[in-house]
C-alpha positions in Angstrom: -0.2 -0.2 -0.2 1.9 3.5 -1.2 2.0 5.7 1.5 0.0 8.6 1.8 1.1 12.5 2.5 -0.7 13.9 5.1 0.7 17.9 3.8 -0.4 17.0 0.4 -3.6 16.3 1.3 -4.3 19.4 3.6 -2.9 21.1 0.2 -5.2 19.4 -2.1 -8.2 19.3 0.0 -8.3 23.2 0.6 -7.6 24.3 -3.3 -10.2 22.3 -4.5 -12.8 23.6 -2.3 -11.6 27.2 -3.5 -11.7 25.7 -6.4 -15.6 24.4 -6.1 -16.3 27.9 -4.8 -16.0 29.7 -8.1 -18.7 29.8 -10.1 -17.0 31.0 -13.3 -13.6 31.1 -15.2 -12.3 34.7 -16.9 -10.5 34.5 -20.2 -8.0 36.7 -21.3 -7.9 38.2 -24.8 -4.6 39.8 -26.7 -5.1 42.4 -29.3 -2.1 43.7 -31.3 -1.2 47.4 -32.3 -0.4 47.2 -36.0 0.8 50.4 -37.9 -2.8 51.2 -38.5 -4.7 49.2 -37.1 -5.6 47.1 -33.7 -6.0 43.3 -34.9 -8.4 41.7 -33.9 -10.1 44.6 -34.4 -13.4 43.5 -32.2 -13.9 41.4 -29.5 -16.3 39.7 -27.8 -16.1 39.6 -24.1 -17.5 39.0 -20.9 -17.5 40.4 -17.6 -14.9 39.5 -15.6 -12.3 39.0 -18.8 -8.9 41.0 -19.1 -8.2 42.2 -22.6 -4.2 43.0 -23.2 -2.9 45.4 -25.9 0.4 44.6 -27.0 2.7 46.8 -29.1 3.3 45.0 -32.4 4.6 47.3 -34.9 4.5 51.3 -36.5 4.5 54.4 -34.8 4.0 54.7 -30.9 -0.3 54.2 -29.6 -2.6 54.4 -27.1 -5.3 52.9 -26.2 -7.9 55.4 -25.6 -11.8 54.4 -24.2 -14.0 56.9 -26.5 -15.6 57.1 -30.2 -15.2 59.4 -32.9 -11.7 60.5 -31.4 -13.2 61.5 -28.3 -12.0 60.0 -25.3 -14.4 59.0 -22.8 -12.1 58.5 -19.9 -13.1 54.6 -19.1 -9.2 53.9 -19.9 -6.2 54.9 -21.3 -3.0 53.3 -21.9 0.1 53.9 -24.0 2.4 51.5 -26.6 5.7 53.4 -27.0 7.7 50.5 -28.0 8.1 46.9 -28.8 7.2 44.9 -26.1 5.2 47.4 -24.1 1.6 45.7 -23.2 -1.9 47.8 -21.7 -3.7 45.9 -19.7 -7.6 46.3 -18.9 -10.1 44.1 -16.9 -13.7 44.2 -18.1 -15.9 45.3 -14.9 -18.5 43.0 -13.6 -21.0 45.6 -14.4 -20.3 46.3 -17.8 -22.2 45.8 -20.4 -23.0 47.3 -24.2 -20.6 48.1 -26.8 -16.8 50.0 -25.5 -15.5 51.9 -28.7 -12.1 52.9 -28.3 -9.2 54.4 -30.8 -5.3 54.8 -30.8 -4.9 58.8 -30.5 -2.1 59.4 -32.9 -3.8 57.3 -35.7 -7.6 58.0 -35.2 -8.0 59.9 -38.1 -6.6 56.7 -40.2 -9.1 54.3 -39.1 -7.5 53.0 -36.1 -9.8 51.9 -33.8 -11.7 48.7 -32.3 -14.9 47.9 -30.3 -15.4 45.8 -27.6 -18.7 43.7 -27.4 -19.1 42.7 -23.7 -21.7 39.5 -23.9 -24.2 39.2 -21.1 -23.8 36.1 -18.6 -26.6 33.9 -18.3 -30.0 34.4 -17.6 -29.7 33.5 -13.4 -33.0 32.4 -11.8 -33.1 32.7 -8.0 -34.8 30.4 -6.1 -36.8 31.7 -4.0 -36.4 35.0 -4.5 -37.7 35.0 -8.1 -39.0 31.8 -8.2 -40.6 30.4 -4.7 -39.6 26.6 -5.6 -37.3 24.6 -7.7 -39.9 23.4 -9.7 -41.0 26.4 -10.8 -37.8 27.9 -11.8 -37.2 24.9 -13.8 -40.5 25.2 -15.7 -39.8 29.0 -16.2 -36.1 27.7 -17.8 -34.7 28.5 -21.5 -31.4 27.0 -22.9 -28.3 28.7 -21.4 -30.0 29.8 -18.1 -28.8 29.1 -14.3 -30.9 28.4 -11.1 -29.0 29.7 -8.7 -30.9 27.9 -5.1 -30.3 29.5 -1.6 -29.4 27.8 1.6 -31.9 25.8 3.1 -34.2 22.7 2.7 -36.9 22.1 0.0 -39.2 19.7 -0.1 -39.7 19.1 -3.5 -39.3 15.8 -5.8 -40.4 14.5 -9.2 -38.4 17.7 -11.0 -37.9 17.0 -14.5 -35.4 19.2 -16.5 -36.4 20.3 -19.3 -33.9 22.8 -21.5 -30.2 22.3 -22.7 -27.3 23.9 -21.1 -29.1 24.2 -17.9 -27.0 24.3 -14.6 -28.5 23.9 -11.1 -26.4 25.2 -8.6 -27.2 25.8 -4.5 -25.4 27.3 -2.4 -22.2 26.4 -0.3 -21.3 26.6 3.3 -17.8 27.9 4.3 -16.5 24.6 3.8 -17.4 24.8 0.3 -20.2 22.0 1.1 -24.1 21.9 -0.2 -25.8 24.1 1.7 -29.2 22.9 -0.3 -31.2 20.2 0.6 -33.8 18.6 -1.6 -35.8 16.3 0.7 -38.3 13.9 -0.4 -39.8 13.2 2.8 -39.4 9.3 2.4 -42.1 9.2 0.1 -40.7 9.7 -3.3 -40.2 8.1 -6.0 -37.3 10.4 -7.9 -36.2 13.6 -6.7 -34.3 15.1 -10.1 -34.9 13.3 -13.7 -32.6 14.2 -16.4 -33.2 13.1 -19.7 -37.2 13.3 -19.8 -36.8 16.0 -22.7 -33.7 17.4 -24.7 -31.2 18.2 -21.3 -27.5 18.2 -23.1 -25.1 20.2 -21.3 -27.2 20.0 -17.6 -24.5 20.4 -15.1 -26.0 19.8 -11.2 -24.0 21.1 -8.4 -23.9 21.5 -4.5 -27.4 19.6 -3.5 -28.0 17.2 -0.9 -30.4 14.6 -2.1 -32.1 12.4 0.9 -35.5 11.0 1.6 -36.2 9.1 -1.8 -37.4 5.7 -2.0 -36.6 5.3 -5.3 -33.9 7.3 -7.7 -32.9 10.3 -6.2 -30.8 11.4 -9.1 -32.5 9.5 -12.7 -30.3 10.6 -15.6 -31.3 9.1 -19.5 -29.2 9.4 -22.1 -26.9 12.4 -22.3 -23.7 13.5 -20.3 -24.9 15.7 -17.0 -22.3 17.1 -15.1 -22.5 15.9 -11.2 -20.5 17.5 -9.2 -20.2 18.3 -5.4 -23.5 17.1 -4.3 -24.3 14.5 -1.0 -26.5 11.5 -1.7 -27.2 10.4 1.8 -30.5 8.7 3.7 -32.1 7.2 0.7 -34.3 4.3 1.1 -34.6 2.0 -2.0 -34.6 -2.0 -3.2 -34.9 -0.4 -6.7 -31.6 -0.1 -9.1 -29.5 2.6 -8.1 -30.8 4.0 -5.0 -28.7 7.4 -5.1 -28.1 7.8 -9.0 -29.2 5.3 -11.9 -28.2 6.1 -15.0 -28.9 4.1 -18.7 -27.2 5.1 -21.5 -25.4 8.3 -20.2 -21.9 8.9 -20.0 -22.7 11.1 -17.4 -19.6 12.9 -15.1 -20.1 12.2 -11.1 -17.2 14.4 -9.1 -16.9 15.1 -6.2 -19.7 13.7 -5.0 -20.6 11.7 -1.7 -22.9 8.5 -0.8 -23.6 8.6 2.9 -25.6 6.2 5.0 -28.3 5.0 2.0 -29.5 1.5 1.9 -30.7 -0.3 -1.0 -31.3 -3.7 1.0 -30.5 -7.1 -0.5 -31.2 -6.7 -4.3 -30.9 -3.2 -4.5 -27.7 -0.5 -5.6 -26.4 2.7 -4.7 -25.0 3.8 -8.0 -26.1 1.8 -11.1 -25.2 2.5 -14.6 -26.2 0.3 -17.4 -26.5 0.3 -21.5 -29.6 -0.8 -23.6 -27.7 -1.1 -27.2 -24.6 -2.2 -25.1 -21.8 0.4 -26.6 -22.6 3.0 -24.6 -19.0 4.7 -23.2 -21.0 4.7 -19.7 -20.5 7.2 -17.0 -17.6 8.1 -15.1 -17.1 8.8 -11.4 -14.4 10.9 -10.2 -13.3 12.0 -7.1 -16.4 10.3 -4.9 -16.3 8.5 -1.3 -19.0 5.9 -0.9 -19.5 4.9 2.9 -21.3 3.3 5.2 -24.1 2.2 2.2 -25.8 -0.7 2.3 -26.8 -3.2 -0.8 -26.6 -5.5 -3.4 -23.6 -3.5 -4.9 -22.4 -0.2 -4.5 -22.0 0.4 -7.4 -23.2 -1.9 -10.1 -21.6 -1.5 -14.1 -24.5 -3.9 -16.6 -23.6 -3.7 -20.2 -21.6 -1.3 -20.5 -18.2 0.1 -19.4 -17.5 2.8 -17.0 -15.0 4.7 -15.1 -13.8 5.0 -11.3 -11.2 7.5 -10.4 -9.5 8.7 -7.8 -12.5 7.7 -5.3 -12.9 6.0 -1.7 -15.1 2.6 -0.2 -15.2 2.5 3.2 -17.5 0.5 5.5 -20.0 -0.3 2.8 -21.8 -3.5 3.4 -22.9 -5.1 0.5 -21.6 -8.5 -2.0 -19.4 -6.4 -3.8 -18.3 -2.7 -3.4 -18.4 -2.6 -7.5 -20.4 -5.2 -9.6 -19.5 -5.2 -12.9 -21.3 -7.2 -15.9 -19.6 -5.5 -18.6 -16.3 -3.9 -18.0 -15.2 -0.7 -15.5 -11.6 0.8 -15.5 -10.3 1.5 -11.8 -8.1 3.6 -11.1 -6.5 5.2 -7.5 -8.9 4.3 -5.8 -9.4 2.9 -1.9 -11.1 -0.3 -0.7 -11.3 -0.6 3.0 -13.4 -2.0 5.8 -15.9 -3.0 3.5 -17.9 -6.7 4.0 -16.9 -7.9 0.9 -15.3 -8.5 -2.4 -13.8 -4.7 -3.3 -14.5 -5.6 -7.1 -16.5 -8.3 -8.8 -16.7 -9.3 -12.4 -14.8 -8.0 -15.4 -12.4 -5.1 -14.6 -9.5 -2.8 -15.8 -6.4 -1.7 -13.3 -5.8 1.6 -14.0 -3.1 1.4 -10.9 -3.0 3.2 -7.6 -5.3 1.3 -6.0 -5.3 0.2 -2.7 -7.2 -2.7 -0.8 -7.0 -3.1 2.8 -9.0 -4.0 5.9 -8.0 -1.0 7.8 -8.8 2.3 6.4 -5.9 4.7 6.7 -6.7 7.9 8.9 -7.2 11.2 6.6 -7.4 14.0 8.1 -6.5 17.4 6.9 -3.4 19.1 8.9 -3.1 15.7 10.4 0.9 15.7 10.2 2.2 14.9 13.7 -0.5 12.2 14.6 -2.9 14.4 17.0 -5.3 14.9 14.3 -5.6 18.3 15.0 -3.5 21.2 13.0 -2.0 23.4 15.6 1.9 24.6 16.2 3.7 21.2 15.5 1.7 21.3 12.3 2.7 24.9 11.8 6.6 23.5 12.7 6.6 20.6 9.9 5.3 23.2 6.8 8.2 26.0 8.4 10.5 22.8 7.8 10.2 22.8 4.2 9.9 27.0 3.8 11.2 27.9 0.4 11.8 24.2 -0.5 11.0 22.9 -3.5 9.2 20.1 -2.4 7.3 18.8 0.8 5.1 21.8 1.4 3.8 23.1 -1.6 -0.1 24.0 -1.4 -0.3 26.0 -4.2 1.8 24.0 -6.7 4.3 27.6 -7.9 7.5 25.1 -7.2 7.8 26.7 -3.5 6.9 27.1 0.2 6.3 30.2 1.0 3.6 32.4 2.6 1.1 31.4 -0.1 1.3 27.6 1.3 1.2 28.9 4.8 -2.2 30.7 4.5 -3.4 27.8 3.0 -2.4 25.8 6.1 -3.6 28.3 8.6 -6.6 28.6 6.8 -8.1 24.7 8.3 -6.6 25.7 11.7 -8.6 23.6 14.3 -9.8 20.4 15.1 -10.0 17.7 12.6 -13.5 16.1 12.5 
């Protein structure tokens, strides 16, 4: 069994939380200043994007906002020599078209236009729509349904448009602060695939209280990210997630304390045609679940990558009647076989009777992030290994701040 680096664990855990908290990634656009023209002279950007103008050729230039050679004061930069650049970040509240020009060459037509594309329409629950269902019914392609913190007693929800994002609020630790509760009577909490649901994303939601399928996926390839499935009781296929003919990505999700009885399973994936690539479960944890199999793969291929199967009661953690690629996955303290049926070993898997202690900041063995852990990090300060939390090649104050942000007891 390979040795786990606890310092790397804290760095990875904290950075992953920060990444999950980000809603969108800004783009950078480059414009060249040529003799008497900008190239390209028209660009589409989004709020928060960065634009870099770079001197390329000709006499000295300026980058001056305004129309008809009249500066409006929004921005102004000078490009005097080769290698000079001017950078402007598009304000988050910016909209419409923003013209600009080069002052020395304005009369020669050296100008440009920035078009700021509006972001997706956000449907807020409950501020704009009282229920998740009403927001889904009102959604159009590309919308974002943003759900405020709280518990929502809803079920039978079905997506109906492509490129829809359903995102819940998160707490300070990056965990879902939104719960959809079927109250022990619902067969399906959320369905994806009844009509065109291509490009669907569901994130930051806890699903509980279902007696059928918490999440039902048919066709398409949704992304399910940072969700928790708990307290789901069913003897159906796929108590937590049922997936058929789908290339779903199940990422950073937790399956905890679910019971699928003697004939059911927690995560079920099958193909009707037999040639569907199947889903990928990545960086997920399956703990304290009961069922015939925790993850069942039938007549299809699937991937299990970087997951943990811990303390599950089942005939197998993974049951495969198709083919499953398993890599970088930990199996420990489960009641029966880790994997039964055909599978490919992608490497990096661990099989053990006793689970290793995974505790962020667990550097000195006392399960508390404290002074001793700080000293351990400081031993690697300014070194190229051993304490590099942020991936910049050395251990510095940024890595120190990451450790301090997780200070306290390890729960």
